[in-house]
N, C-alpha and C positions, 0 to 999 in steps of 0.2 A: 507661468507657462505650463507647468506640470501640476496636475490636480491631485497627486498623491495616490492613494490606493485605487481609485477609480481608473486611473490611467494604467496602472500596473495590471489590473484585472483584464483590461482590454488588450494588453500585449501578450498575455499568457498563451492564447491559442497560437499566435505567430511564433512564439519561442518554442512551443512544443512541436509544431510542425517542422520548424527549422532543425531542431535536434533530431527528429526522426529521419529527416532527409540526409543529414550529415552522417549519422551513424549507419544508416542503410547503405549509402554510397561508399563509405569506408569499408564496410564488411563485404560488399560486392567486389571489391578490388583484391581480396585475398585469393591467392592462387590455390587451386584444388590440391596440389601436392603438399602445400603447407598444412592444409586441413587433415589430409590423410596421415601425416606424420604424428599428429596429436589426437588421433581419433579415439584412443583409449580414454583420454581426459574428458572429451566431450560426451562419450557414452556414459561414463560414470556420473557426470554432472546432470545429464538429462534422464538417465535411467534410474539413478539412485537419489540424487540430490533433489530433483524437482518433486517426485512423489513424497519424499520425506517432508519437504517444506509444506506441501499442500496438506498432508495429514496432520502435521503439527499445528498449522493454522486452524484446521477444522476442530481438532481437539481443544485448542485454546478457546475457540468460539463457543463450543459446547459447554466447557467448564465455566466460562464467564457468564453465560446467559442462562444457566440452569436455575430455575426457580425465580426468575425475574421476568415479569411480563413486559417490561420496557426494553429488554435486550441487554446491551453491554453496560456493565456497571460504571465504566469510565466515561459514559456519555454525559453523566452529570455527577460531579464530586459530592453533591449534596446527598446522593443515594448512599454513599459509604458511611456517612455520619449517622450515628444512632440518635434518634430524636429524644430529647430529654423532657420535652413538654409538648402537649398537643398543639398543632398549628391553629392559629387564631385567624379567622377570616375577617377581613376589613369590611365586608359588605353587610 
C-alpha cells in the first residue's frame, strides 16, 4: 500500500503547507500586549542575531568555496581526499 520514499516525497508539500498554516495561525492569536512586554527580546533577536547569522553564513561560504571551482568542499567527500595516483579512464 505504501511505496516507500516515493510516497513520502509526495506528502512533503502537504506537510510543509500544514506546518506553515498551523504556526501562522498560532502566532496570529498572540495578543499585542504580550508582544510589547517582550519587545526587547525580539529587537535583539532581529536586530543583532539575524544579521550576525547572515554574516556568519556568508563568511563560511566564502571560506569554504575559496579556490574551488566546484563550490562547497562538502558537496563531494572525494574532493577532500588527496589523490595518490592519477585517475585511470575506463574508456
